[in-house]
Structure formats: structure tokens, C-alpha cells
N, CA, C, O and the ligand as a Tripos MOL2 file, in Angstrom:
@<TRIPOS>MOLECULE
protein
  261   259    66     0     0
PROTEIN
NO_CHARGES

@<TRIPOS>ATOM
      1 N          15.3250  -44.7110   35.8820 N.3       1 MET1
      2 CA         14.4850  -43.7830   36.6390 C.3       1 MET1
      3 C          15.3530  -42.7470   37.3490 C.2       1 MET1
      4 O          15.2520  -41.5520   37.0730 O.2       1 MET1
      5 N          16.1990  -43.2050   38.2550 N.am      2 ALA2
      6 CA         17.0810  -42.2730   38.9700 C.3       2 ALA2
      7 C          18.4080  -42.1580   38.2250 C.2       2 ALA2
      8 O          19.1860  -43.1110   38.1720 O.2       2 ALA2
      9 N          18.6540  -40.9930   37.6540 N.am      3 GLN3
     10 CA         19.9100  -40.8260   36.9350 C.3       3 GLN3
     11 C          21.0450  -40.5860   37.9170 C.2       3 GLN3
     12 O          20.8780  -39.9090   38.9310 O.2       3 GLN3
     13 N          22.1940  -41.1500   37.6000 N.am      4 VAL4
     14 CA         23.3420  -41.0310   38.4920 C.3       4 VAL4
     15 C          24.0030  -39.6820   38.2620 C.2       4 VAL4
     16 O          24.3000  -39.3030   37.1290 O.2       4 VAL4
     17 N          24.2230  -38.9770   39.3350 N.am      5 GLN5
     18 CA         24.8790  -37.6740   39.2350 C.3       5 GLN5
     19 C          26.3880  -37.8870   39.2870 C.2       5 GLN5
     20 O          26.9100  -38.4720   40.2350 O.2       5 GLN5
     21 N          27.0750  -37.4100   38.2680 N.am      6 VAL6
     22 CA         28.5170  -37.6650   38.1970 C.3       6 VAL6
     23 C          29.3470  -36.4690   38.6340 C.2       6 VAL6
     24 O          30.5070  -36.6210   39.0150 O.2       6 VAL6
     25 N          28.7480  -35.2610   38.5790 N.am      7 ALA7
     26 CA         29.5100  -34.0700   38.9510 C.3       7 ALA7
     27 C          28.6910  -33.1860   39.8950 C.2       7 ALA7
     28 O          27.4600  -33.1940   39.8640 O.2       7 ALA7
     29 N          29.3870  -32.4380   40.7200 N.am      8 CYS8
     30 CA         28.7510  -31.5250   41.6670 C.3       8 CYS8
     31 C          28.0230  -30.4060   40.9160 C.2       8 CYS8
     32 O          28.5470  -29.8510   39.9500 O.2       8 CYS8
     33 N          26.8020  -30.0810   41.3740 N.am      9 ASP9
     34 CA         26.0350  -29.0020   40.7490 C.3       9 ASP9
     35 C          26.6560  -27.6340   41.0050 C.2       9 ASP9
     36 O          26.4790  -26.7100   40.2110 O.2       9 ASP9
     37 N          27.3700  -27.5060   42.0930 N.am     10 LYS10
     38 CA         27.8920  -26.2020   42.5010 C.3      10 LYS10
     39 C          29.2640  -25.9180   41.8940 C.2      10 LYS10
     40 O          29.4720  -24.8840   41.2580 O.2      10 LYS10
     41 N          30.1980  -26.8520   42.0990 N.am     11 CYS11
     42 CA         31.5670  -26.5680   41.6550 C.3      11 CYS11
     43 C          32.0020  -27.4270   40.4700 C.2      11 CYS11
     44 O          33.0500  -27.1760   39.8760 O.2      11 CYS11
     45 N          31.1980  -28.4470   40.1200 N.am     12 GLY12
     46 CA         31.5210  -29.2670   38.9580 C.3      12 GLY12
     47 C          32.5280  -30.3610   39.2050 C.2      12 GLY12
     48 O          32.9390  -31.0470   38.2680 O.2      12 GLY12
     49 N          32.9360  -30.5400   40.4480 N.am     13 ALA13
     50 CA         33.9080  -31.5810   40.7680 C.3      13 ALA13
     51 C          33.2900  -32.9520   40.5650 C.2      13 ALA13
     52 O          32.0880  -33.1370   40.7550 O.2      13 ALA13
     53 N          34.1230  -33.9150   40.1760 N.am     14 GLU14
     54 CA         33.6410  -35.2730   39.9750 C.3      14 GLU14
     55 C          33.2510  -35.8860   41.3130 C.2      14 GLU14
     56 O          33.9570  -35.7240   42.3090 O.2      14 GLU14
     57 N          32.1140  -36.5950   41.3310 N.am     15 LEU15
     58 CA         31.6290  -37.1800   42.5800 C.3      15 LEU15
     59 C          31.9370  -38.6660   42.6540 C.2      15 LEU15
     60 O          31.9080  -39.3770   41.6490 O.2      15 LEU15
     61 N          32.2290  -39.1130   43.8560 N.am     16 VAL16
     62 CA         32.3690  -40.5370   44.1240 C.3      16 VAL16
     63 C          30.9750  -41.1430   44.0250 C.2      16 VAL16
     64 O          30.0070  -40.5110   44.4480 O.2      16 VAL16
     65 N          30.8440  -42.3610   43.4740 N.am     17 SER17
     66 CA         29.5170  -42.9610   43.3480 C.3      17 SER17
     67 C          28.8940  -43.1640   44.7250 C.2      17 SER17
     68 O          29.5610  -43.5960   45.6660 O.2      17 SER17
     69 N          27.6030  -42.8450   44.8270 N.am     18 ASP18
     70 CA         26.8420  -42.9240   46.0620 C.3      18 ASP18
     71 C          27.2740  -41.8970   47.1150 C.2      18 ASP18
     72 O          26.9640  -42.0470   48.2970 O.2      18 ASP18
     73 N          27.9780  -40.8720   46.6880 N.am     19 ALA19
     74 CA         28.3870  -39.8310   47.6290 C.3      19 ALA19
     75 C          27.1720  -38.9840   48.0080 C.2      19 ALA19
     76 O          26.2920  -38.7410   47.1820 O.2      19 ALA19
     77 N          27.1330  -38.5470   49.2450 N.am     20 ALA20
     78 CA         26.0600  -37.6680   49.7040 C.3      20 ALA20
     79 C          26.4840  -36.2060   49.6080 C.2      20 ALA20
     80 O          25.6530  -35.3060   49.4910 O.2      20 ALA20
     81 N          27.7990  -35.9920   49.6610 N.am     21 TYR21
     82 CA         28.3320  -34.6300   49.6150 C.3      21 TYR21
     83 C          29.4700  -34.5560   48.6170 C.2      21 TYR21
     84 O          30.1480  -35.5450   48.3420 O.2      21 TYR21
     85 N          29.6640  -33.3490   48.0780 N.am     22 CYS22
     86 CA         30.8130  -33.0930   47.2190 C.3      22 CYS22
     87 C          32.0600  -33.0300   48.0860 C.2      22 CYS22
     88 O          32.0680  -32.3880   49.1370 O.2      22 CYS22
     89 N          33.1140  -33.7020   47.6350 N.am     23 GLU23
     90 CA         34.3410  -33.7310   48.4410 C.3      23 GLU23
     91 C          35.0780  -32.4060   48.3830 C.2      23 GLU23
     92 O          35.8580  -32.0920   49.2820 O.2      23 GLU23
     93 N          34.8410  -31.6180   47.3330 N.am     24 ARG24
     94 CA         35.5710  -30.3580   47.1930 C.3      24 ARG24
     95 C          34.8870  -29.2140   47.9470 C.2      24 ARG24
     96 O          35.5290  -28.5110   48.7280 O.2      24 ARG24
     97 N          33.5680  -29.0270   47.7080 N.am     25 CYS25
     98 CA         32.9010  -27.8560   48.2850 C.3      25 CYS25
     99 C          31.8770  -28.1990   49.3710 C.2      25 CYS25
    100 O          31.3870  -27.3070   50.0640 O.2      25 CYS25
    101 N          31.5550  -29.4790   49.5190 N.am     26 GLY26
    102 CA         30.6280  -29.8590   50.5800 C.3      26 GLY26
    103 C          29.1630  -29.7460   50.2090 C.2      26 GLY26
    104 O          28.2880  -29.9540   51.0500 O.2      26 GLY26
    105 N          28.8860  -29.4140   48.9390 N.am     27 GLU27
    106 CA         27.4960  -29.3190   48.4770 C.3      27 GLU27
    107 C          26.8460  -30.6900   48.4840 C.2      27 GLU27
    108 O          27.4680  -31.6810   48.1020 O.2      27 GLU27
    109 N          25.5980  -30.7450   48.9190 N.am     28 ARG28
    110 CA         24.8530  -32.0090   48.8910 C.3      28 ARG28
    111 C          24.5940  -32.4260   47.4520 C.2      28 ARG28
    112 O          24.3400  -31.5890   46.5860 O.2      28 ARG28
    113 N          24.6600  -33.7210   47.2110 N.am     29 THR29
    114 CA         24.3130  -34.2250   45.8790 C.3      29 THR29
    115 C          22.7960  -34.2490   45.7400 C.2      29 THR29
    116 O          22.0670  -34.1700   46.7280 O.2      29 THR29
    117 N          22.3340  -34.3580   44.4970 N.am     30 ARG30
    118 CA         20.8770  -34.3960   44.2600 C.3      30 ARG30
    119 C          20.2350  -35.5490   45.0190 C.2      30 ARG30
    120 O          19.1400  -35.4150   45.5650 O.2      30 ARG30
    121 N          20.9310  -36.6870   45.0470 N.am     31 ARG31
    122 CA         20.4200  -37.8710   45.7370 C.3      31 ARG31
    123 C          20.2680  -37.5740   47.2280 C.2      31 ARG31
    124 O          19.2630  -37.9490   47.8330 O.2      31 ARG31
    125 N          21.2510  -36.9060   47.8220 N.am     32 ALA32
    126 CA         21.1970  -36.5800   49.2460 C.3      32 ALA32
    127 C          20.0690  -35.5900   49.5290 C.2      32 ALA32
    128 O          19.3700  -35.7080   50.5350 O.2      32 ALA32
    129 N          19.8950  -34.6040   48.6260 N.am     33 ARG33
    130 CA         18.8110  -33.6360   48.8160 C.3      33 ARG33
    131 C          17.4530  -34.3270   48.7580 C.2      33 ARG33
    132 O          16.5380  -33.9880   49.5080 O.2      33 ARG33
    133 N          17.3360  -35.3130   47.8440 N.am     34 ARG34
    134 CA         16.0910  -36.0590   47.7270 C.3      34 ARG34
    135 C          15.8280  -36.8470   49.0150 C.2      34 ARG34
    136 O          14.6940  -36.9210   49.4890 O.2      34 ARG34
    137 N          16.8810  -37.4270   49.5660 N.am     35 MET35
    138 CA         16.7480  -38.1880   50.8130 C.3      35 MET35
    139 C          16.3100  -37.2770   51.9520 C.2      35 MET35
    140 O          15.5020  -37.6730   52.7920 O.2      35 MET35
    141 N          16.8440  -36.0510   51.9820 N.am     36 VAL36
    142 CA         16.4780  -35.0920   53.0280 C.3      36 VAL36
    143 C          15.0030  -34.7310   52.8960 C.2      36 VAL36
    144 O          14.2780  -34.6810   53.8900 O.2      36 VAL36
    145 N          14.5590  -34.4780   51.6570 N.am     37 ARG37
    146 CA         13.1420  -34.1530   51.4340 C.3      37 ARG37
    147 C          12.2480  -35.3110   51.8700 C.2      37 ARG37
    148 O          11.1960  -35.1020   52.4740 O.2      37 ARG37
    149 N          12.6760  -36.5310   51.5600 N.am     38 LEU38
    150 CA         11.9160  -37.7250   51.9370 C.3      38 LEU38
    151 C          11.8460  -37.8460   53.4580 C.2      38 LEU38
    152 O          10.7950  -38.1570   54.0180 O.2      38 LEU38
    153 N          12.9710  -37.5970   54.1160 N.am     39 ALA39
    154 CA         13.0230  -37.6870   55.5780 C.3      39 ALA39
    155 C          12.0970  -36.6510   56.2110 C.2      39 ALA39
    156 O          11.4200  -36.9420   57.1970 O.2      39 ALA39
    157 N          12.0670  -35.4480   55.6490 N.am     40 ILE40
    158 CA         11.1860  -34.3880   56.1580 C.3      40 ILE40
    159 C           9.7340  -34.8120   55.9930 C.2      40 ILE40
    160 O           8.9200  -34.6300   56.8990 O.2      40 ILE40
    161 N           9.4130  -35.3750   54.8360 N.am     41 ARG41
    162 CA          8.0380  -35.8240   54.5800 C.3      41 ARG41
    163 C           7.6250  -36.9150   55.5810 C.2      41 ARG41
    164 O           6.5140  -36.8870   56.1100 O.2      41 ARG41
    165 N           8.5090  -37.8570   55.8310 N.am     42 VAL42
    166 CA          8.2190  -38.9380   56.7860 C.3      42 VAL42
    167 C           8.0160  -38.3490   58.1760 C.2      42 VAL42
    168 O           7.1280  -38.7750   58.9150 O.2      42 VAL42
    169 N           8.8490  -37.3580   58.5310 N.am     43 GLU43
    170 CA          8.7250  -36.7150   59.8400 C.3      43 GLU43
    171 C           7.3780  -36.0090   59.9760 C.2      43 GLU43
    172 O           6.7290  -36.1050   61.0180 O.2      43 GLU43
    173 N           6.9600  -35.3060   58.9340 N.am     44 ILE44
    174 CA          5.6720  -34.5970   58.9430 C.3      44 ILE44
    175 C           4.5340  -35.6040   59.0890 C.2      44 ILE44
    176 O           3.6060  -35.3890   59.8680 O.2      44 ILE44
    177 N           4.6070  -36.6980   58.3410 N.am     45 LEU45
    178 CA          3.5920  -37.7470   58.4200 C.3      45 LEU45
    179 C           3.5140  -38.3300   59.8300 C.2      45 LEU45
    180 O           2.4270  -38.5520   60.3650 O.2      45 LEU45
    181 N           4.6860  -38.5740   60.4230 N.am     46 PHE46
    182 CA          4.7500  -39.1200   61.7690 C.3      46 PHE46
    183 C           4.1470  -38.1390   62.7630 C.2      46 PHE46
    184 O           3.4190  -38.5410   63.6700 O.2      46 PHE46
    185 N           4.4470  -36.8450   62.5960 N.am     47 PHE47
    186 CA          3.9150  -35.8040   63.4740 C.3      47 PHE47
    187 C           2.3850  -35.7730   63.3870 C.2      47 PHE47
    188 O           1.7010  -35.6940   64.4080 O.2      47 PHE47
    189 N           1.8570  -35.8350   62.1650 N.am     48 ILE48
    190 CA          0.4030  -35.8190   61.9540 C.3      48 ILE48
    191 C          -0.2330  -37.0370   62.6280 C.2      48 ILE48
    192 O          -1.2920  -36.9380   63.2480 O.2      48 ILE48
    193 N           0.4320  -38.1860   62.4940 N.am     49 LEU49
    194 CA         -0.0630  -39.4200   63.1180 C.3      49 LEU49
    195 C          -0.1400  -39.2690   64.6400 C.2      49 LEU49
    196 O          -1.1230  -39.6750   65.2600 O.2      49 LEU49
    197 N           0.9010  -38.6840   65.2350 N.am     50 VAL50
    198 CA          0.9290  -38.4750   66.6890 C.3      50 VAL50
    199 C          -0.1940  -37.5240   67.1010 C.2      50 VAL50
    200 O          -0.8760  -37.7710   68.0960 O.2      50 VAL50
    201 N          -0.3940  -36.4440   66.3490 N.am     51 VAL51
    202 CA         -1.4490  -35.4770   66.6400 C.3      51 VAL51
    203 C          -2.8190  -36.1610   66.5900 C.2      51 VAL51
    204 O          -3.6620  -35.9430   67.4600 O.2      51 VAL51
    205 N          -3.0320  -36.9910   65.5590 N.am     52 ILE52
    206 CA         -4.3030  -37.7140   65.4160 C.3      52 ILE52
    207 C          -4.5100  -38.6550   66.6120 C.2      52 ILE52
    208 O          -5.6140  -38.7500   67.1490 O.2      52 ILE52
    209 N          -3.4440  -39.3460   67.0220 N.am     53 LEU53
    210 CA         -3.5320  -40.2560   68.1670 C.3      53 LEU53
    211 C          -3.8810  -39.5000   69.4420 C.2      53 LEU53
    212 O          -4.7320  -39.9370   70.2160 O.2      53 LEU53
    213 N          -3.2130  -38.3490   69.6600 N.am     54 VAL54
    214 CA         -3.4650  -37.5470   70.8640 C.3      54 VAL54
    215 C          -4.9080  -37.0520   70.8640 C.2      54 VAL54
    216 O          -5.5960  -37.1320   71.8820 O.2      54 VAL54
    217 N          -5.3630  -36.5440   69.7280 N.am     55 ILE55
    218 CA         -6.7410  -36.0540   69.6180 C.3      55 ILE55
    219 C          -7.7200  -37.2110   69.8310 C.2      55 ILE55
    220 O          -8.7270  -37.0590   70.5230 O.2      55 ILE55
    221 N          -7.4200  -38.3600   69.2370 N.am     56 GLY56
    222 CA         -8.2650  -39.5360   69.3730 C.3      56 GLY56
    223 C          -8.3830  -39.9920   70.8100 C.2      56 GLY56
    224 O          -9.4840  -40.2640   71.2870 O.2      56 GLY56
    225 N          -7.2510  -40.0790   71.5130 N.am     57 PHE57
    226 CA         -7.2760  -40.5290   72.9080 C.3      57 PHE57
    227 C          -7.9620  -39.5060   73.8020 C.2      57 PHE57
    228 O          -8.6820  -39.8680   74.7320 O.2      57 PHE57
    229 N          -7.7350  -38.2200   73.5150 N.am     58 THR58
    230 CA         -8.4130  -37.1520   74.2740 C.3      58 THR58
    231 C          -9.9170  -37.2800   74.1130 C.2      58 THR58
    232 O         -10.6720  -37.1520   75.0780 O.2      58 THR58
    233 N         -10.3450  -37.5340   72.8790 N.am     59 TRP59
    234 CA        -11.7730  -37.6620   72.5660 C.3      59 TRP59
    235 C         -12.3630  -38.8790   73.2930 C.2      59 TRP59
    236 O         -13.4440  -38.7990   73.8760 O.2      59 TRP59
    237 N         -11.6380  -40.0050   73.2510 N.am     60 ILE60
    238 CA        -12.1080  -41.2290   73.9290 C.3      60 ILE60
    239 C         -12.1980  -40.9840   75.4450 C.2      60 ILE60
    240 O         -13.1690  -41.3740   76.0930 O.2      60 ILE60
    241 N         -11.1750  -40.3370   75.9870 N.am     61 TYR61
    242 CA        -11.1440  -40.0390   77.4270 C.3      61 TYR61
    243 C         -12.3120  -39.1150   77.8080 C.2      61 TYR61
    244 O         -12.9880  -39.3240   78.8160 O.2      61 TYR61
    245 N         -12.5270  -38.0900   76.9750 N.am     62 ALA62
    246 CA        -13.6110  -37.1320   77.2310 C.3      62 ALA62
    247 C         -14.9660  -37.8140   77.1290 C.2      62 ALA62
    248 O         -15.8810  -37.4780   77.8810 O.2      62 ALA62
    249 N         -15.1120  -38.7650   76.2130 N.am     63 ALA63
    250 CA        -16.3720  -39.4590   76.0030 C.3      63 ALA63
    251 C         -16.7100  -40.3960   77.1610 C.2      63 ALA63
    252 O         -17.8790  -40.7080   77.3910 O.2      63 ALA63
    253 N         -15.6790  -40.8460   77.8940 N.am     64 GLN64
    254 CA        -15.8930  -41.7850   78.9970 C.3      64 GLN64
    255 C         -16.2700  -41.0870   80.3040 C.2      64 GLN64
    256 O         -16.7290  -41.7330   81.2460 O.2      64 GLN64
    257 N         -16.0740  -39.7560   80.3610 N.am     65 HIS65
    258 CA        -16.3050  -39.0390   81.6140 C.3      65 HIS65
    259 C         -17.4400  -38.0410   81.5100 C.2      65 HIS65
    260 O         -17.7530  -37.3590   82.4860 O.2      65 HIS65
    261 ZN         31.2140  -29.1970   44.7460 Zn       66 ZN66
@<TRIPOS>BOND
     1     1     2 1
     2     2     3 1
     3     3     4 2
     4     3     5 am
     5     5     6 1
     6     6     7 1
     7     7     8 2
     8     7     9 am
     9     9    10 1
    10    10    11 1
    11    11    12 2
    12    11    13 am
    13    13    14 1
    14    14    15 1
    15    15    16 2
    16    15    17 am
    17    17    18 1
    18    18    19 1
    19    19    20 2
    20    19    21 am
    21    21    22 1
    22    22    23 1
    23    23    24 2
    24    23    25 am
    25    25    26 1
    26    26    27 1
    27    27    28 2
    28    27    29 am
    29    29    30 1
    30    30    31 1
    31    31    32 2
    32    31    33 am
    33    33    34 1
    34    34    35 1
    35    35    36 2
    36    35    37 am
    37    37    38 1
    38    38    39 1
    39    39    40 2
    40    39    41 am
    41    41    42 1
    42    42    43 1
    43    43    44 2
    44    43    45 am
    45    45    46 1
    46    46    47 1
    47    47    48 2
    48    47    49 am
    49    49    50 1
    50    50    51 1
    51    51    52 2
    52    51    53 am
    53    53    54 1
    54    54    55 1
    55    55    56 2
    56    55    57 am
    57    57    58 1
    58    58    59 1
    59    59    60 2
    60    59    61 am
    61    61    62 1
    62    62    63 1
    63    63    64 2
    64    63    65 am
    65    65    66 1
    66    66    67 1
    67    67    68 2
    68    67    69 am
    69    69    70 1
    70    70    71 1
    71    71    72 2
    72    71    73 am
    73    73    74 1
    74    74    75 1
    75    75    76 2
    76    75    77 am
    77    77    78 1
    78    78    79 1
    79    79    80 2
    80    79    81 am
    81    81    82 1
    82    82    83 1
    83    83    84 2
    84    83    85 am
    85    85    86 1
    86    86    87 1
    87    87    88 2
    88    87    89 am
    89    89    90 1
    90    90    91 1
    91    91    92 2
    92    91    93 am
    93    93    94 1
    94    94    95 1
    95    95    96 2
    96    95    97 am
    97    97    98 1
    98    98    99 1
    99    99   100 2
   100    99   101 am
   101   101   102 1
   102   102   103 1
   103   103   104 2
   104   103   105 am
   105   105   106 1
   106   106   107 1
   107   107   108 2
   108   107   109 am
   109   109   110 1
   110   110   111 1
   111   111   112 2
   112   111   113 am
   113   113   114 1
   114   114   115 1
   115   115   116 2
   116   115   117 am
   117   117   118 1
   118   118   119 1
   119   119   120 2
   120   119   121 am
   121   121   122 1
   122   122   123 1
   123   123   124 2
   124   123   125 am
   125   125   126 1
   126   126   127 1
   127   127   128 2
   128   127   129 am
   129   129   130 1
   130   130   131 1
   131   131   132 2
   132   131   133 am
   133   133   134 1
   134   134   135 1
   135   135   136 2
   136   135   137 am
   137   137   138 1
   138   138   139 1
   139   139   140 2
   140   139   141 am
   141   141   142 1
   142   142   143 1
   143   143   144 2
   144   143   145 am
   145   145   146 1
   146   146   147 1
   147   147   148 2
   148   147   149 am
   149   149   150 1
   150   150   151 1
   151   151   152 2
   152   151   153 am
   153   153   154 1
   154   154   155 1
   155   155   156 2
   156   155   157 am
   157   157   158 1
   158   158   159 1
   159   159   160 2
   160   159   161 am
   161   161   162 1
   162   162   163 1
   163   163   164 2
   164   163   165 am
   165   165   166 1
   166   166   167 1
   167   167   168 2
   168   167   169 am
   169   169   170 1
   170   170   171 1
   171   171   172 2
   172   171   173 am
   173   173   174 1
   174   174   175 1
   175   175   176 2
   176   175   177 am
   177   177   178 1
   178   178   179 1
   179   179   180 2
   180   179   181 am
   181   181   182 1
   182   182   183 1
   183   183   184 2
   184   183   185 am
   185   185   186 1
   186   186   187 1
   187   187   188 2
   188   187   189 am
   189   189   190 1
   190   190   191 1
   191   191   192 2
   192   191   193 am
   193   193   194 1
   194   194   195 1
   195   195   196 2
   196   195   197 am
   197   197   198 1
   198   198   199 1
   199   199   200 2
   200   199   201 am
   201   201   202 1
   202   202   203 1
   203   203   204 2
   204   203   205 am
   205   205   206 1
   206   206   207 1
   207   207   208 2
   208   207   209 am
   209   209   210 1
   210   210   211 1
   211   211   212 2
   212   211   213 am
   213   213   214 1
   214   214   215 1
   215   215   216 2
   216   215   217 am
   217   217   218 1
   218   218   219 1
   219   219   220 2
   220   219   221 am
   221   221   222 1
   222   222   223 1
   223   223   224 2
   224   223   225 am
   225   225   226 1
   226   226   227 1
   227   227   228 2
   228   227   229 am
   229   229   230 1
   230   230   231 1
   231   231   232 2
   232   231   233 am
   233   233   234 1
   234   234   235 1
   235   235   236 2
   236   235   237 am
   237   237   238 1
   238   238   239 1
   239   239   240 2
   240   239   241 am
   241   241   242 1
   242   242   243 1
   243   243   244 2
   244   243   245 am
   245   245   246 1
   246   246   247 1
   247   247   248 2
   248   247   249 am
   249   249   250 1
   250   250   251 1
   251   251   252 2
   252   251   253 am
   253   253   254 1
   254   254   255 1
   255   255   256 2
   256   255   257 am
   257   257   258 1
   258   258   259 1
   259   259   260 2
@<TRIPOS>SUBSTRUCTURE
     1 MET1         2 RESIDUE 1 A MET
     2 ALA2         6 RESIDUE 1 A ALA
     3 GLN3        10 RESIDUE 1 A GLN
     4 VAL4        14 RESIDUE 1 A VAL
     5 GLN5        18 RESIDUE 1 A GLN
     6 VAL6        22 RESIDUE 1 A VAL
     7 ALA7        26 RESIDUE 1 A ALA
     8 CYS8        30 RESIDUE 1 A CYS
     9 ASP9        34 RESIDUE 1 A ASP
    10 LYS10       38 RESIDUE 1 A LYS
    11 CYS11       42 RESIDUE 1 A CYS
    12 GLY12       46 RESIDUE 1 A GLY
    13 ALA13       50 RESIDUE 1 A ALA
    14 GLU14       54 RESIDUE 1 A GLU
    15 LEU15       58 RESIDUE 1 A LEU
    16 VAL16       62 RESIDUE 1 A VAL
    17 SER17       66 RESIDUE 1 A SER
    18 ASP18       70 RESIDUE 1 A ASP
    19 ALA19       74 RESIDUE 1 A ALA
    20 ALA20       78 RESIDUE 1 A ALA
    21 TYR21       82 RESIDUE 1 A TYR
    22 CYS22       86 RESIDUE 1 A CYS
    23 GLU23       90 RESIDUE 1 A GLU
    24 ARG24       94 RESIDUE 1 A ARG
    25 CYS25       98 RESIDUE 1 A CYS
    26 GLY26      102 RESIDUE 1 A GLY
    27 GLU27      106 RESIDUE 1 A GLU
    28 ARG28      110 RESIDUE 1 A ARG
    29 THR29      114 RESIDUE 1 A THR
    30 ARG30      118 RESIDUE 1 A ARG
    31 ARG31      122 RESIDUE 1 A ARG
    32 ALA32      126 RESIDUE 1 A ALA
    33 ARG33      130 RESIDUE 1 A ARG
    34 ARG34      134 RESIDUE 1 A ARG
    35 MET35      138 RESIDUE 1 A MET
    36 VAL36      142 RESIDUE 1 A VAL
    37 ARG37      146 RESIDUE 1 A ARG
    38 LEU38      150 RESIDUE 1 A LEU
    39 ALA39      154 RESIDUE 1 A ALA
    40 ILE40      158 RESIDUE 1 A ILE
    41 ARG41      162 RESIDUE 1 A ARG
    42 VAL42      166 RESIDUE 1 A VAL
    43 GLU43      170 RESIDUE 1 A GLU
    44 ILE44      174 RESIDUE 1 A ILE
    45 LEU45      178 RESIDUE 1 A LEU
    46 PHE46      182 RESIDUE 1 A PHE
    47 PHE47      186 RESIDUE 1 A PHE
    48 ILE48      190 RESIDUE 1 A ILE
    49 LEU49      194 RESIDUE 1 A LEU
    50 VAL50      198 RESIDUE 1 A VAL
    51 VAL51      202 RESIDUE 1 A VAL
    52 ILE52      206 RESIDUE 1 A ILE
    53 LEU53      210 RESIDUE 1 A LEU
    54 VAL54      214 RESIDUE 1 A VAL
    55 ILE55      218 RESIDUE 1 A ILE
    56 GLY56      222 RESIDUE 1 A GLY
    57 PHE57      226 RESIDUE 1 A PHE
    58 THR58      230 RESIDUE 1 A THR
    59 TRP59      234 RESIDUE 1 A TRP
    60 ILE60      238 RESIDUE 1 A ILE
    61 TYR61      242 RESIDUE 1 A TYR
    62 ALA62      246 RESIDUE 1 A ALA
    63 ALA63      250 RESIDUE 1 A ALA
    64 GLN64      254 RESIDUE 1 A GLN
    65 HIS65      258 RESIDUE 1 A HIS
    66 ZN66       261 GROUP 0 **** ****
């Protein structure tokens, strides 16, 4: 499923296995970019959850008064 990236996309330098960055030019590996996208998605989901909770509690508070 996940193919192992052996060389840097930018400069072509050989990558250490499980590296997040290229040692020569500092470019993120595909795996690291995927992790960043995943982290952003989780953050957005968490933000939406907090917004829903705030709206929910505001609504409950407003309904009680
Ligand atoms: Zn590179």
C-alpha cells in the first residue's frame, strides 16, 4: 500500500529509511508530507468538535434561562 520512498523528490539524494527530511536539501519526504496533511486534518476535526461543544453548551445555557 505505502511505497517506500528511496530518493528525495527535489534533489534525488538517497534517503535514510523512515527519514522525514532529506539530509542534503532538507525537503520533506512524501511520508512526512502525508503525516503533516493528516495532522492538519486531525486539527481541523478537533477545532470543529470544540466549536460544536461551545455552540451546544451555549444553546443548553440559553435554554435554561
Ligand atoms: Zn533532497
